[in-house]
All heavy atoms as an XYZ file, in Angstrom:
987
protein
N     119.797    117.109     84.930
C     118.418    117.199     84.383
C     117.547    117.804     85.486
O     117.668    117.606     86.663
C     117.849    115.793     84.061
C     118.697    115.091     82.958
S     117.749    113.550     82.443
C     117.500    113.972     80.813
N     116.631    118.592     85.030
C     115.757    119.267     85.850
C     114.445    118.519     86.060
O     113.646    118.369     85.068
C     115.458    120.730     85.393
C     114.522    121.505     86.316
O     114.426    121.146     87.497
O     113.899    122.524     85.775
N     114.195    118.068     87.284
C     112.974    117.275     87.602
C     111.907    118.018     88.352
O     111.015    117.592     88.811
C     113.289    116.026     88.474
C     114.225    115.040     87.728
C     115.065    114.261     88.475
C     114.183    114.888     86.389
C     115.849    113.302     87.892
C     115.010    113.894     85.743
C     115.770    113.133     86.533
N     112.174    119.409     88.417
C     111.226    120.265     89.252
C     109.757    120.069     88.696
O     109.517    119.995     87.540
C     111.605    121.763     88.995
O     112.927    121.990     89.349
N     108.905    119.949     89.761
C     107.450    119.839     89.489
C     107.083    118.589     88.646
O     106.231    118.599     87.833
C     106.968    121.146     88.881
C     107.192    122.323     89.719
O     106.835    122.284     90.881
N     107.746    123.401     89.196
N     107.771    117.497     88.843
C     107.480    116.217     88.203
C     107.286    115.184     89.205
O     107.624    115.388     90.387
C     108.619    115.809     87.226
O     109.841    115.444     88.044
C     109.007    116.905     86.162
N     106.834    113.982     88.701
C     106.717    112.819     89.696
C     108.121    112.543     90.245
O     108.194    112.153     91.455
C     106.169    111.693     88.913
C     106.068    110.299     89.685
C     105.055    110.382     90.792
C     105.778    109.188     88.727
N     109.050    112.579     89.467
C     110.433    112.259     89.845
C     110.825    113.220     91.003
O     111.454    112.683     91.995
C     111.425    112.365     88.757
C     111.182    111.265     87.770
S     112.041    111.506     86.184
C     111.038    112.653     85.340
N     110.501    114.507     90.954
C     110.736    115.417     92.049
C     109.918    115.034     93.292
O     110.503    115.044     94.391
C     110.407    116.797     91.536
C     110.644    117.975     92.629
O     111.644    117.779     93.441
O     109.921    118.945     92.560
N     108.697    114.720     93.086
C     107.846    114.408     94.240
C     108.290    113.198     95.030
O     108.089    113.056     96.247
C     106.391    114.152     93.818
N     108.803    112.202     94.320
C     109.314    110.981     94.912
C     110.797    111.028     95.357
O     111.372    110.164     95.955
C     109.136    109.793     93.975
C     107.653    109.488     93.541
C     107.622    108.242     92.694
C     106.925    109.233     94.854
N     111.435    112.211     95.147
C     112.843    112.351     95.545
C     113.934    111.764     94.701
O     114.966    111.424     95.224
N     113.654    111.409     93.544
C     114.634    110.683     92.592
C     115.773    111.659     92.265
O     115.524    112.882     92.113
C     113.878    110.211     91.345
C     112.839    109.204     91.517
S     112.125    108.645     89.972
C     110.676    107.846     90.494
N     116.970    111.030     92.225
C     118.116    111.743     91.833
C     118.833    110.996     90.722
O     118.939    109.727     90.868
C     119.153    111.881     93.011
C     118.636    112.528     94.194
C     119.613    112.532     95.364
O     120.870    112.462     95.040
O     119.200    112.421     96.465
N     119.464    111.586     89.761
C     120.296    110.853     88.778
C     121.662    110.728     89.307
O     122.246    111.701     89.876
C     120.367    111.554     87.426
O     120.858    112.860     87.674
C     118.936    111.544     86.811
N     122.271    109.575     89.119
C     123.656    109.364     89.577
C     124.556    109.137     88.330
O     125.636    109.808     88.308
C     123.702    107.996     90.426
C     122.773    108.097     91.587
C     125.082    107.744     90.889
C     122.966    109.316     92.609
N     124.125    108.310     87.381
C     124.895    108.017     86.167
C     123.953    108.263     84.941
O     122.841    107.761     84.949
C     125.382    106.640     86.145
O     126.151    106.400     87.260
C     126.315    106.381     84.874
N     124.446    109.138     83.998
C     123.691    109.379     82.779
C     124.477    109.005     81.545
O     125.238    109.943     81.078
C     123.194    110.829     82.760
C     122.101    111.292     83.762
C     122.015    112.705     83.793
C     120.819    110.634     83.477
N     124.325    107.793     81.108
C     125.039    107.410     79.875
C     124.076    106.626     79.087
O     123.166    105.936     79.616
C     126.234    106.447     80.259
C     127.343    107.099     81.156
C     128.451    106.140     81.369
C     129.457    106.676     82.331
N     130.465    105.672     82.637
N     124.289    106.589     77.713
C     123.357    105.821     76.917
C     123.258    104.314     77.121
O     122.335    103.618     76.935
C     123.898    106.077     75.438
C     124.594    107.346     75.558
C     125.223    107.355     76.904
N     124.357    103.856     77.765
C     124.491    102.378     78.098
C     124.203    102.080     79.475
O     124.129    100.916     79.929
C     125.854    101.924     77.631
C     126.989    102.413     78.458
C     127.635    103.730     78.046
O     127.074    104.362     77.166
O     128.568    104.130     78.763
N     124.023    103.098     80.377
C     123.795    102.899     81.818
C     123.060    104.114     82.362
O     123.796    105.262     82.333
C     124.973    102.482     82.555
C     124.744    102.438     84.092
C     123.868    101.206     84.498
C     126.078    102.234     84.690
N     122.003    104.051     82.979
C     121.328    105.139     83.855
C     121.146    104.549     85.193
O     120.531    103.532     85.387
C     120.015    105.585     83.256
C     119.379    106.571     84.118
C     120.269    106.338     81.851
N     121.721    105.341     86.188
C     121.465    104.964     87.599
C     120.736    106.130     88.170
O     121.149    107.305     88.088
C     122.768    104.733     88.282
C     123.509    103.508     87.768
C     124.828    103.254     88.373
O     125.646    104.160     88.551
O     125.044    102.028     88.781
N     119.674    105.779     88.965
C     118.876    106.815     89.661
C     118.615    106.230     91.047
O     118.336    105.048     91.283
C     117.534    107.026     88.975
C     117.697    107.780     87.585
S     116.148    108.060     86.878
C     115.467    109.412     87.892
N     118.656    107.169     92.071
C     118.449    106.883     93.408
C     117.181    107.426     93.880
O     116.868    108.525     93.439
C     119.707    107.458     94.159
C     119.759    107.037     95.534
C     121.133    107.726     96.092
C     121.338    107.469     97.562
N     122.519    108.042     98.123
N     116.552    106.700     94.847
C     115.242    107.128     95.426
C     115.205    106.776     96.874
O     115.461    105.656     97.249
C     114.146    106.563     94.641
C     112.667    106.974     95.158
S     111.330    106.236     94.130
C     111.416    104.520     94.673
N     114.774    107.722     97.700
C     114.646    107.408     99.168
C     113.464    106.453     99.340
O     112.376    106.540     98.667
C     114.453    108.704     99.894
C     113.757    109.579     98.730
C     114.435    109.127     97.436
N     113.574    105.680    100.429
C     112.349    104.905    100.900
C     111.887    105.729    102.107
O     112.515    105.697    103.236
C     112.789    103.444    101.351
C     111.565    102.783    101.851
C     113.419    102.784    100.109
N     110.873    106.489    101.992
C     110.332    107.355    102.958
C     108.839    107.509    102.891
O     108.256    106.725    102.100
C     110.990    108.789    102.852
C     110.752    109.534    101.561
O     109.821    109.167    100.806
N     111.640    110.420    101.245
N     108.317    108.428    103.536
C     106.804    108.626    103.572
C     106.218    108.805    102.097
O     105.136    108.366    101.883
C     106.329    109.732    104.442
N     106.951    109.439    101.295
C     106.452    109.659     99.877
C     106.467    108.386     99.078
O     105.818    108.392     97.929
C     107.288    110.702     99.206
C     107.092    112.111     99.832
O     106.016    112.339    100.515
N     107.982    112.995     99.677
N     107.216    107.377     99.381
C     107.427    106.188     98.518
C     106.884    104.920     99.244
O     107.128    103.876     98.675
C     108.954    106.113     98.160
O     109.720    105.907     99.207
C     109.393    107.278     97.237
N     106.409    105.064    100.428
C     105.902    103.795    101.109
C     104.490    103.646    100.943
O     103.619    104.509    100.746
C     106.271    103.941    102.605
C     107.659    103.846    102.974
C     107.792    103.969    104.488
C     109.221    103.912    104.903
N     109.420    104.043    106.345
N     103.999    102.354    101.045
C     102.585    102.003    101.093
C     102.165    102.067    102.586
O     103.005    102.197    103.494
C     102.294    100.697    100.402
C     103.339     99.621    100.644
C     103.003     98.580    101.679
O     102.595     98.999    102.756
N     103.302     97.372    101.352
N     100.890    101.978    102.790
C     100.343    102.215    104.229
C     101.017    101.296    105.295
O     101.099    101.566    106.495
C      98.842    101.986    104.098
C      98.492    102.255    102.715
C      99.782    101.889    101.952
N     101.408    100.001    104.913
C     102.012     99.179    105.843
C     103.496     99.385    106.191
O     104.084     98.828    107.087
C     101.940     97.695    105.361
N     104.014    100.504    105.506
C     105.353    101.043    105.828
C     106.442    100.453    105.026
O     107.621    100.679    105.340
N     106.161     99.662    103.919
C     107.142     99.262    103.077
C     107.130    100.005    101.724
O     106.157    100.711    101.395
C     106.845     97.792    102.722
C     106.950     96.891    103.908
C     105.906     96.557    104.665
C     108.194     96.364    104.213
C     105.896     95.700    105.795
C     108.278     95.421    105.363
C     107.158     95.167    106.067
N     108.254     99.938    100.993
C     108.380    100.584     99.705
C     107.230    100.152     98.773
O     106.963     98.965     98.693
C     109.724    100.215     99.135
C     110.032    100.653     97.701
C     110.004    102.222     97.634
C     111.283    100.140     97.063
N     106.579    101.140     98.238
C     105.422    100.853     97.385
C     105.876    100.350     96.008
O     106.853    100.888     95.460
C     104.603    102.145     97.197
C     103.251    101.974     96.569
N     103.029    101.504     95.301
C     102.049    102.174     97.141
C     101.748    101.530     95.102
N     101.177    101.843     96.179
N     105.264     99.221     95.579
C     105.659     98.666     94.245
C     105.481     99.704     93.068
O     106.346     99.795     92.161
N     104.517    100.561     93.257
C     104.334    101.615     92.231
C     105.419    102.614     92.239
O     105.771    103.083     91.179
N     105.934    102.941     93.355
C     107.148    103.864     93.381
C     108.278    103.131     92.756
O     109.060    103.817     92.022
C     107.470    104.195     94.860
N     108.542    101.867     93.000
C     109.589    101.283     92.220
C     109.385    101.149     90.777
O     110.417    101.345     90.048
C     109.690     99.660     92.783
O     110.020     99.656     94.162
N     108.182    100.930     90.337
C     107.917    100.954     88.878
C     108.148    102.294     88.343
O     108.641    102.533     87.249
C     106.493    100.462     88.615
C     106.096    100.691     87.123
C     106.389     98.949     88.954
N     107.766    103.411     89.029
C     107.952    104.782     88.582
C     109.462    105.051     88.504
O     109.917    105.674     87.512
C     107.334    105.726     89.570
N     110.266    104.574     89.344
C     111.689    104.772     89.403
C     112.331    103.920     88.098
O     113.146    104.512     87.398
C     112.367    104.228     90.641
C     113.812    104.245     90.657
C     114.370    105.651     90.632
C     114.403    103.606     92.042
N     111.778    102.725     87.932
C     112.335    101.885     86.756
C     111.983    102.627     85.452
O     112.862    102.733     84.596
C     111.650    100.484     86.809
N     110.681    103.008     85.234
C     110.338    103.644     83.980
C     111.051    105.031     83.828
O     111.435    105.308     82.677
C     108.865    103.767     83.870
C     108.421    104.379     82.483
C     106.974    104.208     82.188
O     106.267    103.507     82.839
O     106.576    104.828     81.137
N     111.290    105.677     84.828
C     111.953    106.981     84.801
C     113.439    106.698     84.224
O     113.857    107.433     83.356
C     112.020    107.711     86.063
O     110.640    108.116     86.482
N     114.083    105.750     84.901
C     115.473    105.417     84.454
C     115.556    105.076     82.968
O     116.357    105.410     82.139
C     116.136    104.437     85.354
N     114.621    104.143     82.543
C     114.592    103.609     81.216
C     114.291    104.779     80.269
O     114.929    104.947     79.203
C     113.517    102.553     80.995
N     113.356    105.639     80.502
C     113.042    106.686     79.672
C     114.120    107.732     79.522
O     114.323    108.199     78.442
C     111.730    107.364     80.220
O     110.629    106.607     80.153
N     114.776    108.089     80.669
C     115.925    108.923     80.556
C     117.006    108.327     79.701
O     117.613    109.044     78.879
C     116.340    109.338     81.947
C     115.294    110.206     82.640
C     117.731    109.981     81.871
C     115.620    110.508     84.126
N     117.297    107.059     79.969
C     118.262    106.371     79.098
C     117.925    106.347     77.664
O     118.805    106.649     76.773
N     116.666    106.098     77.411
C     116.263    106.106     75.970
C     116.400    107.500     75.281
O     116.881    107.625     74.227
C     114.834    105.661     75.872
N     116.104    108.592     76.136
C     116.350    109.877     75.576
C     117.625    110.274     75.268
O     117.912    111.155     74.473
C     115.669    110.892     76.565
O     116.448    111.040     77.705
N     118.667    109.554     75.899
C     120.037    109.821     75.565
C     120.550    109.228     74.321
O     121.597    109.580     73.830
C     120.958    109.252     76.816
C     120.705    109.967     78.135
C     121.551    109.219     79.224
C     121.010    111.434     78.127
N     119.745    108.414     73.681
C     120.089    107.686     72.552
C     119.483    108.283     71.236
O     119.775    107.844     70.136
C     119.716    106.294     72.597
O     118.373    106.033     72.477
C     120.289    105.602     73.760
N     118.634    109.287     71.372
C     117.924    109.864     70.242
C     118.232    111.377     70.084
O     118.821    111.922     71.019
C     116.381    109.790     70.337
C     115.890    110.565     71.631
C     115.971    108.296     70.431
C     114.480    111.027     71.435
N     117.964    111.849     68.987
C     117.985    113.380     68.791
C     116.630    113.983     69.223
O     115.651    113.738     68.562
C     118.234    113.654     67.175
C     118.378    115.101     66.949
O     117.946    115.998     67.759
O     118.794    115.364     65.832
N     116.597    114.734     70.285
C     115.389    115.267     70.893
C     114.672    116.271     69.926
O     113.598    116.595     70.216
C     115.835    115.833     72.153
C     117.239    116.107     72.021
C     117.841    115.014     71.114
N     115.408    116.747     68.920
C     114.726    117.645     68.005
C     113.977    116.795     66.930
O     113.136    117.474     66.203
C     115.799    118.569     67.307
O     116.686    117.785     66.497
C     116.632    119.303     68.329
N     114.186    115.589     66.857
C     113.562    114.748     65.817
C     112.530    113.738     66.358
O     111.726    113.253     65.594
C     114.560    114.084     65.038
C     115.495    115.010     64.128
C     116.520    114.275     63.424
C     117.379    115.289     62.563
N     118.363    114.617     61.795
N     112.651    113.404     67.596
C     111.779    112.395     68.175
C     111.481    112.559     69.612
O     112.212    113.343     70.322
C     112.346    111.007     67.892
N     110.405    111.904     70.173
C     110.125    111.942     71.541
C     110.081    110.500     72.010
O     109.939    109.546     71.248
C     108.710    112.521     71.768
C     108.631    113.937     71.442
C     108.872    114.761     72.647
N     108.443    116.178     72.563
C     109.254    117.180     72.353
N     110.543    116.917     72.343
N     108.912    118.471     72.278
N     110.265    110.299     73.286
C     110.331    108.963     73.917
C     109.064    108.862     74.836
O     108.658    109.781     75.545
C     111.503    108.884     74.922
C     112.809    109.017     74.121
C     111.493    107.641     75.764
C     113.027    107.877     73.150
N     108.326    107.675     74.677
C     107.257    107.369     75.468
C     107.281    105.900     75.931
O     107.537    105.033     75.201
C     105.886    107.575     74.647
C     105.615    108.896     74.318
C     106.071    109.403     73.032
C     105.021    109.775     75.101
C     105.764    110.723     72.734
C     104.745    111.145     74.831
C     105.172    111.650     73.597
N     106.981    105.610     77.183
C     106.786    104.277     77.690
C     105.685    103.604     77.063
O     104.540    104.183     76.968
N     105.898    102.369     76.598
C     104.790    101.577     75.963
C     104.327    100.503     76.930
O     103.148    100.306     77.072
C     105.240    100.951     74.648
C     105.580    101.933     73.579
C     104.256     99.981     74.192
C     106.227    101.413     72.339
N     105.262     99.837     77.642
C     104.919     98.811     78.478
C     105.978     98.658     79.548
O     107.175     98.901     79.226
C     104.839     97.403     77.723
C     104.251     96.285     78.397
C     105.303     95.490     79.218
O     106.494     95.520     78.959
O     104.881     94.737     80.174
N     105.638     98.188     80.733
C     106.540     97.896     81.785
C     106.008     96.798     82.662
O     104.857     96.631     82.904
C     106.903     99.131     82.703
C     108.081     98.902     83.674
C     105.642     99.694     83.390
C     108.709    100.085     84.184
N     106.962     95.860     83.054
C     106.546     94.884     84.048
C     107.519     94.920     85.129
O     108.612     95.479     85.018
C     106.466     93.502     83.415
C     107.745     93.010     82.991
O     108.706     92.915     83.656
N     107.905     92.487     81.651
N     107.116     94.308     86.292
C     108.010     94.435     87.461
C     107.798     93.086     88.264
O     106.611     92.652     88.438
C     107.821     95.660     88.249
N     108.885     92.591     88.692
C     108.842     91.556     89.728
C     109.538     92.141     90.970
O     110.685     92.511     90.990
C     109.617     90.265     89.312
C     108.918     89.600     88.154
O     109.319     89.769     86.988
N     107.849     88.807     88.481
N     108.738     92.283     92.009
C     109.266     92.777     93.347
C     109.752     91.538     94.126
O     108.839     90.674     94.537
C     108.176     93.509     94.066
C     107.581     94.546     93.201
N     108.345     95.643     92.808
C     106.320     94.795     92.766
C     107.561     96.483     92.010
N     106.252     95.874     91.924
N     111.005     91.419     94.441
C     111.522     90.166     95.089
C     111.905     90.402     96.584
O     112.103     89.425     97.246
C     112.708     89.644     94.291
C     112.278     89.316     92.833
C     113.879     90.665     94.219
N     112.003     91.652     97.029
C     112.361     91.827     98.446
C     111.747     93.155     98.914
O     111.596     94.166     98.080
C     113.847     91.918     98.582
C     114.275     91.975     99.985
C     115.761     91.901    100.084
C     116.242     91.951    101.647
N     117.592     92.165    101.777
N     111.304     93.152    100.081
C     110.669     94.454    100.656
C     111.769     95.336    101.273
O     112.889     94.858    101.533
C     109.632     94.035    101.703
O     110.196     93.318    102.754
N     111.371     96.593    101.480
C     112.333     97.550    102.036
C     111.512     98.502    102.848
O     110.532     98.986    102.459
C     113.001     98.242    100.867
C     114.038     99.280    101.191
C     115.343     98.589    101.073
C     116.417     99.690    101.326
N     117.244     99.490    102.488
N     112.099     98.929    104.041
C     111.399     99.788    104.962
C     112.016    101.141    105.101
O     111.273    102.101    105.473
C     111.243     99.216    106.410
C     110.140     98.098    106.439
C     109.781     97.737    107.888
C     108.611     98.677    108.218
N     107.735     98.126    109.168
N     113.271    101.283    104.819
C     113.938    102.604    105.002
C     115.227    102.560    104.139
O     115.496    101.549    103.479
C     114.277    102.835    106.416
C     115.061    101.757    107.032
O     115.858    100.998    106.375
O     114.982    101.586    108.306
N     115.895    103.604    104.178
C     117.091    103.836    103.350
C     116.791    104.342    102.039
O     116.028    105.266    101.894
N     117.366    103.787    101.018
C     117.214    104.225     99.616
C     117.329    103.008     98.698
O     117.796    101.893     99.010
C     118.141    105.265     99.206
C     119.647    104.932     99.406
C     120.395    105.253    100.473
C     120.503    104.288     98.535
N     121.640    104.814    100.285
C     121.733    104.170     99.086
C     120.283    103.738     97.287
C     122.774    103.553     98.555
C     121.396    103.126     96.595
C     122.636    102.976     97.272
N     116.916    103.190     97.465
C     117.038    102.127     96.406
C     117.622    102.810     95.189
O     117.512    104.076     95.044
C     115.725    101.468     96.067
C     115.178    100.578     97.267
C     114.634    102.533     95.729
N     118.365    102.025     94.440
C     118.952    102.572     93.125
C     118.545    101.655     92.005
O     118.535    100.543     91.997
C     120.449    102.397     93.342
C     121.267    102.656     92.111
S     121.924    104.280     91.899
C     123.067    104.353     93.263
N     118.059    102.353     90.992
C     117.769    101.720     89.689
C     118.861    101.745     88.752
O     119.627    102.724     88.721
C     116.625    102.524     88.975
N     119.114    100.630     88.186
C     120.317    100.482     87.247
C     119.619    100.008     85.905
O     119.282     98.801     85.760
C     121.372     99.504     87.734
C     122.006     99.984     89.050
C     123.059     98.936     89.472
C     123.706     99.469     90.858
N     124.850     98.723     91.176
N     119.570    100.961     84.968
C     118.823    100.628     83.612
C     119.955    100.418     82.532
O     120.754    101.340     82.379
C     117.938    101.752     83.343
N     119.735     99.332     81.840
C     120.641     99.073     80.707
C     119.790     98.670     79.475
O     118.775     98.009     79.617
C     121.662     98.013     81.004
C     122.641     98.394     82.099
C     121.015     96.678     81.363
N     120.252     99.159     78.244
C     119.433     98.891     77.055
C     119.690     97.359     76.690
O     120.806     96.978     76.679
C     119.943     99.803     76.064
C     121.351    100.192     76.446
C     121.280    100.079     77.981
N     118.595     96.697     76.360
C     118.727     95.261     75.852
C     118.534     95.425     74.266
O     119.099     94.471     73.631
C     117.636     94.387     76.425
C     117.584     94.336     77.939
S     119.265     94.188     78.783
C     119.732     92.628     78.194
N     117.757     96.391     73.744
C     117.583     96.575     72.351
C     117.301     98.070     72.091
O     116.494     98.680     72.775
C     116.349     95.749     71.901
C     115.796     96.241     70.569
N     116.410     95.973     69.338
C     114.687     97.007     70.314
C     115.729     96.473     68.388
N     114.673     97.087     68.923
N     118.115     98.611     71.144
C     117.918    100.048     70.777
C     117.554    100.058     69.323
O     118.558     99.813     68.437
C     119.132    100.895     71.129
C     118.879    102.266     70.663
C     119.478    100.839     72.628
N     116.332    100.191     68.924
C     115.942    100.271     67.577
C     115.527    101.666     67.156
O     115.532    102.564     67.986
N     115.051    101.827     65.928
C     114.635    103.096     65.392
C     113.296    103.486     65.949
O     112.989    104.699     66.035
C     114.544    103.039     63.884
C     115.912    103.013     63.208
C     115.834    102.940     61.717
C     117.184    102.787     61.049
N     117.111    102.622     59.629
N     112.410    102.516     66.231
C     111.072    102.880     66.638
C     110.736    102.358     68.005
O     109.822    102.767     68.642
C     109.971    102.295     65.696
O     110.176    100.862     65.612
C     110.113    102.901     64.363
N     111.493    101.314     68.499
C     111.325    100.786     69.921
C     112.705    100.586     70.556
O     113.734    100.322     69.881
C     110.442     99.564     69.848
O     111.123     98.494     69.193
C     109.062     99.759     69.375
N     112.572    100.530     71.826
C     113.701    100.062     72.681
C     113.173     99.199     73.855
O     112.045     99.369     74.263
C     114.427    101.275     73.316
C     114.999    102.317     72.325
S     115.934    103.626     73.216
C     115.864    104.839     71.923
N     114.083     98.372     74.252
C     113.751     97.600     75.504
C     114.887     97.731     76.435
O     116.018     97.539     76.151
C     113.601     96.031     75.071
C     113.352     95.182     76.423
C     112.553     95.860     74.096
N     114.518     98.093     77.701
C     115.515     98.335     78.736
C     115.255     97.399     79.833
O     114.018     97.115     80.329
C     115.340     99.769     79.261
C     115.891    100.784     78.286
C     115.387    101.127     77.092
C     117.132    101.499     78.469
N     116.244    102.005     76.486
C     117.299    102.267     77.279
C     118.099    101.550     79.448
C     118.433    103.146     77.052
C     119.154    102.403     79.235
C     119.304    103.178     78.158
N     116.280     96.876     80.517
C     116.207     96.107     81.770
C     116.531     96.932     82.940
O     117.598     97.727     82.815
C     117.089     94.805     81.689
C     116.997     94.036     82.947
C     117.951     92.875     82.907
O     119.122     93.130     83.069
O     117.435     91.735     82.772
N     115.822     97.016     83.968
C     116.129     97.818     85.113
C     116.179     96.922     86.367
O     115.070     96.265     86.768
C     114.995     98.844     85.290
C     114.819     99.678     83.995
C     115.457     99.901     86.388
C     113.676     99.191     83.167
N     117.245     96.912     87.051
C     117.295     96.235     88.360
C     117.332     97.343     89.478
O     118.074     98.319     89.355
C     118.668     95.414     88.482
C     118.616     94.282     87.486
C     119.880     93.411     87.586
C     119.788     92.237     86.703
N     121.075     91.431     86.638
N     116.589     97.094     90.472
C     116.510     98.052     91.571
C     117.194     97.319     92.708
O     116.744     96.223     93.067
C     115.071     98.485     91.871
C     114.523     99.340     90.749
C     115.057     99.348     93.186
C     113.122     99.791     90.839
N     118.205     98.023     93.297
C     118.920     97.298     94.401
C     118.830     98.282     95.596
O     118.636     99.488     95.426
C     120.393     96.947     94.039
C     120.408     96.015     92.795
C     121.162     98.168     93.584
N     119.321     97.748     96.774
C     119.355     98.582     97.925
C     120.855     99.032     98.214
O     121.735     98.663     97.364
C     118.634     97.929     99.136
C     119.511     96.751     99.657
O     120.513     96.368     99.153
O     118.920     96.041    100.532
N     121.110     99.576     99.400
C     122.464     99.977     99.789
C     123.497     98.857     99.760
O     124.689     99.103     99.655
C     122.482    100.647    101.148
C     121.563    101.819    101.331
C     120.211    101.400    101.894
O     119.693    100.350    101.648
O     119.518    102.206    102.554
N     122.996     97.620     99.959
C     123.847     96.449    100.105
C     123.919     95.704     98.722
O     124.388     94.578     98.636
C     123.340     95.542    101.147
C     123.439     96.218    102.499
O     124.422     96.888    102.901
N     122.307     96.155    103.215
N     123.443     96.357     97.639
C     123.359     95.690     96.322
C     122.401     94.480     96.316
O     122.484     93.625     95.361
C     124.738     95.296     95.773
C     125.698     96.506     95.521
C     125.201     97.309     94.308
O     124.854     96.679     93.319
O     125.240     98.601     94.331
N     121.510     94.367     97.253
C     120.523     93.317     97.244
C     119.397     93.719     96.324
O     118.925     94.782     96.346
C     119.993     93.064     98.649
C     121.069     92.422     99.518
C     120.510     91.985    100.865
O     119.410     91.334    100.879
O     121.148     92.223    101.826
N     118.974     92.685     95.473
C     117.972     92.899     94.453
C     116.641     93.097     95.225
O     116.142     92.299     95.953
C     117.784     91.751     93.545
C     116.887     91.921     92.342
C     117.366     93.015     91.418
C     116.780     90.643     91.603
N     115.971     94.270     94.899
C     114.659     94.634     95.488
C     113.551     94.280     94.377
O     112.538     93.839     94.637
C     114.562     96.072     95.845
C     115.687     96.428     96.884
C     113.196     96.529     96.381
C     115.597     95.714     98.152
N     113.787     94.650     93.146
C     112.882     94.602     92.013
C     113.549     94.489     90.704
O     114.680     95.052     90.641
C     111.920     95.870     92.075
O     110.972     95.710     91.100
N     113.052     93.841     89.792
C     113.534     93.800     88.370
C     112.407     94.120     87.366
O     111.335     93.610     87.591
C     114.279     92.528     88.092
C     114.978     92.571     86.760
C     113.396     91.342     88.230
C     115.955     91.518     86.532
N     112.677     94.938     86.402
C     111.643     95.391     85.482
C     112.184     95.301     84.055
O     113.454     95.335     83.854
C     111.267     96.807     85.772
O     110.555     96.937     86.960
N     111.306     95.248     83.134
C     111.600     95.434     81.732
C     110.659     96.406     81.119
O     109.426     96.274     81.377
C     111.530     94.022     80.969
C     111.987     94.109     79.479
C     111.703     92.880     78.700
N     110.213     92.573     78.631
C     109.688     91.435     79.157
N     110.393     90.610     79.734
N     108.386     91.295     78.974
N     111.252     97.416     80.436
C     110.369     98.466     79.961
C     110.575     98.612     78.418
O     111.695     98.628     78.000
C     110.776     99.792     80.696
S     109.797    101.256     80.282
N     109.565     98.675     77.719
C     109.533     98.873     76.312
C     109.177    100.389     76.009
O     108.242    100.904     76.620
C     108.445     98.097     75.537
O     108.723     96.656     75.897
C     108.568     98.119     74.024
N     110.123    100.968     75.297
C     109.963    102.371     74.890
C     109.607    102.596     73.501
O     110.286    101.921     72.647
C     111.344    103.152     75.306
C     111.722    102.871     76.769
C     111.286    104.601     74.910
C     110.927    103.652     77.767
N     108.755    103.530     73.206
C     108.523    103.911     71.770
C     109.223    105.126     71.408
O     109.321    106.176     72.309
N     109.715    105.156     70.229
C     110.373    106.396     69.722
C     109.472    107.009     68.611
O     109.191    106.312     67.580
C     111.753    106.050     69.129
C     112.468    107.296     68.529
C     112.665    105.294     70.086
N     108.877    108.198     68.970
C     107.861    108.720     68.028
C     108.502    110.010     67.361
O     108.863    110.953     68.029
C     106.618    109.066     68.803
C     105.514    109.667     67.949
C     106.105    107.855     69.606
N     108.526    109.980     65.965
C     108.957    111.078     65.308
C     108.185    112.379     65.618
O     106.973    112.262     65.823
C     108.916    110.688     63.835
C     108.767    109.287     63.824
C     108.130    108.848     65.204
N     108.859    113.521     65.674
C     108.243    114.842     66.051
C     107.016    115.103     65.128
O     105.996    115.576     65.610
C     109.215    115.969     65.971
C     110.295    115.860     67.055
S     109.557    116.082     68.628
C     109.784    117.809     68.835
N     107.129    114.802     63.844
C     106.019    115.088     62.930
C     104.826    114.300     63.118
O     103.694    114.537     62.609
C     106.487    115.080     61.549
C     107.030    113.665     61.066
O     107.130    112.732     61.917
N     107.262    113.472     59.828
N     104.920    113.185     63.892
C     103.786    112.354     64.209
C     103.290    112.482     65.585
O     102.215    112.072     65.895
C     104.199    110.862     63.952
C     104.378    110.552     62.560
C     104.519    109.058     62.339
C     104.770    108.747     60.906
N     104.700    107.408     60.520
N     103.965    113.268     66.453
C     103.585    113.481     67.836
C     102.785    114.806     67.918
O     103.273    115.820     67.475
C     104.874    113.540     68.726
C     104.462    113.789     70.116
N     104.666    115.101     70.707
C     103.866    113.111     71.088
C     104.187    115.047     71.924
N     103.739    113.896     72.172
N     101.657    114.746     68.561
C     100.842    115.915     68.800
C     100.940    116.286     70.229
O     100.658    115.425     71.091
C      99.376    115.653     68.345
C      99.374    115.413     66.810
C      97.933    115.391     66.457
C      97.518    115.195     65.009
N      98.326    114.917     63.975
N     101.293    117.431     70.564
C     101.442    117.914     71.921
C     100.068    117.994     72.612
O      99.159    118.376     72.049
C     102.190    119.329     72.009
C     103.557    119.247     71.532
C     104.467    118.605     72.492
O     104.328    118.616     73.657
O     105.415    117.943     71.999
């Protein structure tokens, strides 16, 4: 997938696994993703989580007939991180015709849980979506 000139590009996100049942994305913990105190910014983690869920959702639809939009996301940040990288592991909990719910666990290099999110995705038919 081409992330050129997107938030995903700016934050250094990379796709590792792209399957309808699992999306894994990696992101560095660096100056672009840290808050002023030097720790991984919660907003960067949420951006990683929603990106993984949205990409996963897009793998389950026909892109000529519908678009994917995030409706809601929540996050619990359970551990801080100062360097290295984090990996989002997104799995679908519900895949419906109009909505999906994805669970995203963000772990570090040692598979320690950094954050956990749930993201609700809307599936909008092309004839109802206005560019």
